[in-house]
FIPA-174538 format. One record per residue (C-alpha): x, y, z; residue number from 0; residue in three letters. Coordinates in nm, 3 decimals. Each point is the difference from the previous one (the first is absolute). Layout:
N
[rec [X; Y; Z]; NUM; 'Ala']
...
***
This chain:
248
[rec [0.000; 0.000; 0.000]; 0; 'Met']
[rec [0.146; 0.335; -0.104]; 1; 'Thr']
[rec [0.021; 0.299; 0.229]; 2; 'Asn']
[rec [-0.249; 0.275; -0.072]; 3; 'Pro']
[rec [0.141; 0.300; -0.178]; 4; 'Ala']
[rec [0.136; 0.270; 0.228]; 5; 'Ala']
[rec [-0.225; 0.304; 0.027]; 6; 'Pro']
[rec [0.093; 0.291; -0.222]; 7; 'Ala']
[rec [0.193; 0.272; 0.182]; 8; 'Pro']
[rec [-0.184; 0.313; 0.098]; 9; 'Glu']
[rec [0.041; 0.274; -0.263]; 10; 'Pro']
[rec [0.253; 0.259; 0.111]; 11; 'Arg']
[rec [-0.135; 0.343; 0.077]; 12; 'Thr']
[rec [0.151; 0.253; -0.241]; 13; 'Phe']
[rec [-0.046; 0.295; 0.237]; 14; 'Arg']
[rec [-0.230; 0.039; 0.296]; 15; 'Glu']
[rec [-0.109; 0.356; -0.086]; 16; 'Lys']
[rec [-0.009; 0.220; -0.308]; 17; 'Pro']
[rec [0.322; 0.184; -0.077]; 18; 'Val']
[rec [0.009; 0.376; -0.049]; 19; 'Ser']
[rec [0.117; -0.019; -0.361]; 20; 'Phe']
[rec [-0.070; -0.161; -0.336]; 21; 'Val']
[rec [0.332; -0.092; -0.153]; 22; 'Arg']
[rec [0.042; 0.132; -0.352]; 23; 'Arg']
[rec [0.213; -0.193; -0.248]; 24; 'Ser']
[rec [0.117; 0.266; -0.243]; 25; 'Gly']
[rec [0.325; -0.049; -0.190]; 26; 'Arg']
[rec [0.311; 0.171; 0.126]; 27; 'Met']
[rec [0.223; 0.213; -0.219]; 28; 'Ser']
[rec [0.348; -0.113; -0.101]; 29; 'Glu']
[rec [0.147; 0.233; 0.261]; 30; 'Ala']
[rec [-0.221; -0.150; 0.269]; 31; 'Gln']
[rec [0.096; -0.354; -0.103]; 32; 'Asp']
[rec [0.366; 0.100; 0.022]; 33; 'Arg']
[rec [-0.064; 0.144; 0.345]; 34; 'Ala']
[rec [-0.115; -0.341; 0.123]; 35; 'Trp']
[rec [0.304; -0.168; -0.148]; 36; 'Thr']
[rec [0.259; 0.257; 0.108]; 37; 'Asp']
[rec [-0.142; 0.167; 0.311]; 38; 'Leu']
[rec [-0.224; -0.254; 0.174]; 39; 'Ala']
[rec [0.297; -0.173; 0.172]; 40; 'Pro']
[rec [0.081; 0.333; 0.167]; 41; 'Gln']
[rec [-0.352; 0.121; 0.080]; 42; 'Tyr']
[rec [-0.258; -0.282; 0.007]; 43; 'Val']
[rec [-0.047; -0.221; 0.305]; 44; 'Ile']
[rec [-0.074; -0.351; -0.123]; 45; 'Glu']
[rec [-0.255; -0.170; 0.224]; 46; 'Val']
[rec [-0.149; -0.350; 0.029]; 47; 'Pro']
[rec [-0.358; -0.004; -0.128]; 48; 'Arg']
[rec [-0.309; -0.161; 0.143]; 49; 'Asp']
[rec [-0.299; -0.079; -0.223]; 50; 'Ser']
[rec [-0.006; 0.321; -0.207]; 51; 'Ala']
[rec [0.257; 0.174; -0.219]; 52; 'Ala']
[rec [0.006; 0.303; 0.231]; 53; 'Thr']
[rec [-0.023; -0.192; 0.328]; 54; 'Ser']
[rec [0.258; -0.044; 0.275]; 55; 'Ile']
[rec [0.054; -0.342; 0.153]; 56; 'Leu']
[rec [-0.059; 0.022; 0.376]; 57; 'Pro']
[rec [0.323; -0.023; 0.194]; 58; 'Gly']
[rec [0.204; 0.182; -0.267]; 59; 'Ser']
[rec [0.113; 0.288; 0.218]; 60; 'Ser']
[rec [0.304; 0.199; -0.113]; 61; 'Ile']
[rec [0.280; 0.152; 0.206]; 62; 'Asp']
[rec [0.005; 0.373; -0.090]; 63; 'Pro']
[rec [0.361; 0.039; 0.110]; 64; 'Val']
[rec [0.102; -0.278; -0.239]; 65; 'Ala']
[rec [-0.216; 0.133; -0.285]; 66; 'Val']
[rec [0.115; 0.364; 0.022]; 67; 'Trp']
[rec [0.343; -0.071; 0.141]; 68; 'Gly']
[rec [-0.033; 0.230; 0.301]; 69; 'Arg']
[rec [-0.214; 0.104; 0.294]; 70; 'Glu']
[rec [-0.215; 0.299; -0.095]; 71; 'Ala']
[rec [-0.359; 0.124; 0.028]; 72; 'Pro']
[rec [-0.230; -0.178; -0.245]; 73; 'Leu']
[rec [-0.288; 0.157; -0.193]; 74; 'Ile']
[rec [-0.235; -0.217; -0.208]; 75; 'Ala']
[rec [-0.243; 0.127; -0.264]; 76; 'Glu']
[rec [-0.302; -0.207; -0.096]; 77; 'Ile']
[rec [-0.104; 0.042; -0.362]; 78; 'Gly']
[rec [0.311; 0.186; -0.115]; 79; 'Ser']
[rec [-0.121; 0.014; -0.360]; 80; 'Gly']
[rec [0.275; 0.123; -0.231]; 81; 'Gln']
[rec [0.206; 0.097; 0.301]; 82; 'Gly']
[rec [-0.004; 0.380; -0.027]; 83; 'His']
[rec [-0.058; 0.059; 0.372]; 84; 'Ala']
[rec [0.230; -0.268; 0.137]; 85; 'Ile']
[rec [0.292; 0.064; -0.237]; 86; 'Val']
[rec [-0.013; 0.369; 0.087]; 87; 'His']
[rec [-0.011; -0.084; 0.371]; 88; 'Ala']
[rec [0.283; -0.255; -0.023]; 89; 'Ala']
[rec [0.217; 0.246; -0.189]; 90; 'Thr']
[rec [-0.074; 0.279; 0.249]; 91; 'Ser']
[rec [0.059; -0.215; 0.310]; 92; 'Arg']
[rec [0.307; -0.219; -0.053]; 93; 'Pro']
[rec [0.016; -0.076; 0.375]; 94; 'Asp']
[rec [-0.336; -0.184; -0.018]; 95; 'Thr']
[rec [-0.089; -0.330; -0.167]; 96; 'Asp']
[rec [-0.309; -0.029; -0.221]; 97; 'Phe']
[rec [-0.220; -0.286; -0.120]; 98; 'Leu']
[rec [-0.237; 0.036; -0.297]; 99; 'Ala']
[rec [-0.290; -0.249; 0.007]; 100; 'Ile']
[rec [-0.179; -0.035; -0.334]; 101; 'Glu']
[rec [-0.170; -0.271; -0.207]; 102; 'Val']
[rec [0.038; 0.158; -0.346]; 103; 'Phe']
[rec [0.327; -0.111; -0.154]; 104; 'Arg']
[rec [0.023; 0.286; -0.250]; 105; 'Ala']
[rec [-0.023; 0.251; 0.285]; 106; 'Gly']
[rec [0.274; -0.180; 0.189]; 107; 'Leu']
[rec [0.218; 0.000; -0.310]; 108; 'Ala']
[rec [-0.047; 0.375; -0.039]; 109; 'Arg']
[rec [0.084; 0.043; 0.368]; 110; 'Thr']
[rec [0.327; -0.189; -0.044]; 111; 'Met']
[rec [0.097; 0.204; -0.306]; 112; 'Leu']
[rec [-0.061; 0.330; 0.178]; 113; 'Asp']
[rec [0.170; -0.121; 0.320]; 114; 'Ala']
[rec [0.307; -0.111; -0.192]; 115; 'Asp']
[rec [0.024; 0.334; -0.182]; 116; 'Arg']
[rec [-0.036; 0.184; 0.331]; 117; 'Ala']
[rec [0.256; -0.222; 0.172]; 118; 'Gly']
[rec [-0.249; -0.112; 0.267]; 119; 'Ala']
[rec [0.167; -0.304; 0.154]; 120; 'Arg']
[rec [-0.212; 0.009; 0.316]; 121; 'Asn']
[rec [-0.315; -0.120; -0.181]; 122; 'Leu']
[rec [-0.131; -0.354; -0.038]; 123; 'Arg']
[rec [-0.313; -0.126; -0.177]; 124; 'Leu']
[rec [-0.234; -0.291; 0.055]; 125; 'Val']
[rec [-0.261; -0.121; -0.248]; 126; 'Glu']
[rec [-0.273; -0.117; 0.235]; 127; 'Ala']
[rec [-0.337; 0.055; 0.164]; 128; 'Asn']
[rec [0.062; 0.260; 0.271]; 129; 'Ala']
[rec [-0.184; -0.160; 0.296]; 130; 'Pro']
[rec [0.201; -0.319; -0.052]; 131; 'Glu']
[rec [0.323; 0.203; -0.003]; 132; 'Val']
[rec [-0.097; 0.157; 0.333]; 133; 'Leu']
[rec [-0.109; -0.333; 0.150]; 134; 'Glu']
[rec [0.261; -0.241; -0.132]; 135; 'His']
[rec [0.303; 0.179; -0.148]; 136; 'Leu']
[rec [0.077; 0.289; 0.232]; 137; 'Leu']
[rec [0.101; -0.083; 0.357]; 138; 'Pro']
[rec [-0.221; 0.131; 0.278]; 139; 'Ala']
[rec [0.071; 0.361; 0.099]; 140; 'Ala']
[rec [0.256; 0.043; -0.281]; 141; 'Ser']
[rec [-0.160; 0.296; -0.182]; 142; 'Val']
[rec [0.032; 0.364; 0.106]; 143; 'Asp']
[rec [-0.254; 0.141; -0.247]; 144; 'Glu']
[rec [-0.262; -0.160; -0.222]; 145; 'Leu']
[rec [-0.137; 0.200; -0.294]; 146; 'Trp']
[rec [-0.327; -0.062; -0.185]; 147; 'Val']
[rec [-0.041; 0.277; -0.257]; 148; 'Phe']
[rec [-0.300; 0.002; -0.236]; 149; 'Phe']
[rec [-0.101; -0.366; 0.021]; 150; 'Pro']
[rec [-0.266; -0.120; -0.242]; 151; 'Asp']
[rec [-0.326; 0.145; 0.141]; 152; 'Pro']
[rec [-0.222; -0.278; -0.139]; 153; 'Trp']
[rec [-0.276; 0.258; -0.014]; 154; 'His']
[rec [-0.284; -0.229; -0.110]; 155; 'Lys']
[rec [-0.196; -0.125; 0.300]; 156; 'Lys']
[rec [0.032; -0.365; -0.103]; 157; 'Lys']
[rec [0.379; 0.040; -0.015]; 158; 'His']
[rec [0.069; 0.182; 0.328]; 159; 'Thr']
[rec [0.080; -0.335; 0.164]; 160; 'Lys']
[rec [0.325; 0.015; -0.197]; 161; 'Arg']
[rec [0.121; 0.318; 0.169]; 162; 'Arg']
[rec [0.333; -0.042; 0.173]; 163; 'Leu']
[rec [-0.064; 0.225; 0.299]; 164; 'Val']
[rec [-0.292; -0.183; 0.157]; 165; 'Ala']
[rec [-0.071; -0.207; 0.310]; 166; 'Asp']
[rec [0.300; -0.220; 0.070]; 167; 'Gly']
[rec [0.257; 0.222; -0.169]; 168; 'Phe']
[rec [0.103; 0.196; 0.314]; 169; 'Pro']
[rec [0.090; -0.323; 0.181]; 170; 'Arg']
[rec [0.221; -0.113; -0.288]; 171; 'Ile']
[rec [0.163; 0.343; -0.032]; 172; 'Ala']
[rec [0.054; 0.023; 0.375]; 173; 'Ala']
[rec [0.184; -0.333; 0.009]; 174; 'Ala']
[rec [0.259; 0.124; -0.251]; 175; 'Ala']
[rec [0.042; 0.348; 0.151]; 176; 'Leu']
[rec [0.216; 0.067; 0.304]; 177; 'Arg']
[rec [-0.161; 0.178; 0.294]; 178; 'Val']
[rec [0.021; 0.369; -0.087]; 179; 'Gly']
[rec [0.003; -0.077; -0.372]; 180; 'Gly']
[rec [-0.233; 0.189; -0.232]; 181; 'Val']
[rec [-0.264; -0.109; -0.251]; 182; 'Leu']
[rec [-0.059; 0.264; -0.269]; 183; 'Arg']
[rec [-0.307; -0.010; -0.226]; 184; 'Leu']
[rec [-0.112; 0.220; -0.288]; 185; 'Ala']
[rec [-0.288; -0.019; -0.248]; 186; 'Thr']
[rec [-0.190; 0.224; -0.238]; 187; 'Asp']
[rec [-0.323; -0.198; 0.048]; 188; 'Trp']
[rec [-0.213; 0.156; 0.276]; 189; 'Glu']
[rec [-0.203; -0.309; 0.087]; 190; 'Asp']
[rec [0.315; -0.208; 0.036]; 191; 'Tyr']
[rec [0.167; 0.271; 0.210]; 192; 'Ala']
[rec [-0.291; -0.009; 0.243]; 193; 'Arg']
[rec [0.010; -0.379; 0.010]; 194; 'Gln']
[rec [0.374; 0.012; 0.073]; 195; 'Met']
[rec [-0.061; 0.243; 0.285]; 196; 'Arg']
[rec [-0.278; -0.214; 0.147]; 197; 'Asp']
[rec [0.207; -0.317; -0.022]; 198; 'Val']
[rec [0.299; 0.161; 0.167]; 199; 'Met']
[rec [-0.210; 0.165; 0.270]; 200; 'Ala']
[rec [-0.114; -0.347; 0.107]; 201; 'Ala']
[rec [0.355; -0.142; 0.008]; 202; 'Ala']
[rec [0.144; -0.017; 0.354]; 203; 'Pro']
[rec [0.351; -0.043; -0.138]; 204; 'Glu']
[rec [0.007; 0.353; -0.142]; 205; 'Phe']
[rec [-0.055; 0.362; 0.098]; 206; 'Glu']
[rec [-0.031; 0.297; -0.239]; 207; 'Pro']
[rec [0.298; 0.232; -0.036]; 208; 'Thr']
[rec [-0.226; 0.288; -0.105]; 209; 'Phe']
[rec [-0.283; 0.208; 0.139]; 210; 'Glu']
[rec [-0.322; 0.072; -0.184]; 211; 'Gly']
[rec [-0.146; -0.191; -0.292]; 212; 'Glu']
[rec [0.308; -0.059; -0.215]; 213; 'Trp']
[rec [0.377; 0.001; 0.031]; 214; 'Ala']
[rec [0.204; 0.264; -0.182]; 215; 'Pro']
[rec [0.148; -0.108; -0.331]; 216; 'Arg']
[rec [0.306; -0.219; 0.058]; 217; 'Phe']
[rec [0.292; 0.210; -0.119]; 218; 'Glu']
[rec [0.203; -0.312; -0.073]; 219; 'Gly']
[rec [-0.243; -0.106; -0.275]; 220; 'Arg']
[rec [0.121; 0.130; -0.333]; 221; 'Val']
[rec [-0.275; 0.155; -0.214]; 222; 'Leu']
[rec [-0.066; -0.254; -0.274]; 223; 'Thr']
[rec [-0.192; 0.027; -0.327]; 224; 'Ala']
[rec [-0.269; -0.220; 0.157]; 225; 'Phe']
[rec [-0.054; 0.243; 0.285]; 226; 'Glu']
[rec [-0.001; 0.299; -0.237]; 227; 'Arg']
[rec [-0.263; -0.172; -0.214]; 228; 'Lys']
[rec [-0.225; -0.061; 0.300]; 229; 'Gly']
[rec [0.025; 0.365; 0.106]; 230; 'Ala']
[rec [-0.060; 0.116; -0.357]; 231; 'Arg']
[rec [-0.333; -0.183; -0.021]; 232; 'Val']
[rec [-0.111; 0.148; 0.332]; 233; 'Gly']
[rec [0.079; -0.277; 0.246]; 234; 'Arg']
[rec [0.129; 0.106; 0.341]; 235; 'Asp']
[rec [0.313; -0.181; 0.111]; 236; 'Ile']
[rec [-0.039; -0.122; 0.357]; 237; 'Arg']
[rec [0.284; -0.115; 0.223]; 238; 'Asp']
[rec [-0.019; -0.204; 0.321]; 239; 'Leu']
[rec [0.282; -0.094; 0.235]; 240; 'Ser']
[rec [0.007; -0.238; 0.299]; 241; 'Tyr']
[rec [0.259; -0.102; 0.257]; 242; 'Arg']
[rec [0.042; -0.360; 0.112]; 243; 'Arg']
[rec [-0.053; -0.018; 0.374]; 244; 'Val']
[rec [0.066; -0.271; 0.256]; 245; 'Ala']
[rec [-0.318; -0.171; 0.113]; 246; 'Arg']
[rec [-0.047; -0.032; 0.374]; 247; 'Ser']
***
């Protein structure tokens, strides 16, 4: 009598919750392809993947001192786009280390090209879903500042569940930030700005660094074409800033 067939394994969950992006697959230019070949060994942190192309395998934590080759304050930007803000910051602050977190490869390639031209050797890039970077790649309390500038607003009601700054995000951000570290947010979408403020107001790990409704514009954020476009069409740019506090 033969043994009954073993039950089929449970299907693996791709991701437990919607991500805050839809990954585009546009072709890169020849210069961008060359950037991956020539510059990625210097700039890109290669990470073990989980089930998705932009995932981080749990337990894959890096050692920032080994990655950057020194002990220095670390600033991470979520959704660095083409890198205008973070390359400018890295060039202006050579005593600080920077990490660009982005899922769009063409944007990362442009970031590397601009960083190389500017001589920014204190910048590293990771091609990955930001919450997984904060949870699995960065050691606890290793980040001095975390920037989220103009994330996708997902303005349709049925899509707002994809917004990055929502319930659960403060806990993940707080784990990566040191006590006293700062979370900086900016958006040109009013509804999202108010959601951000409500979410952060309910987070016991953070306290606002500003008084009144909104924080003053962060002077360290270079004025990009994206921000100019938002202002040109009549959208108010709103900043928020919060300090990581020790919970009693």
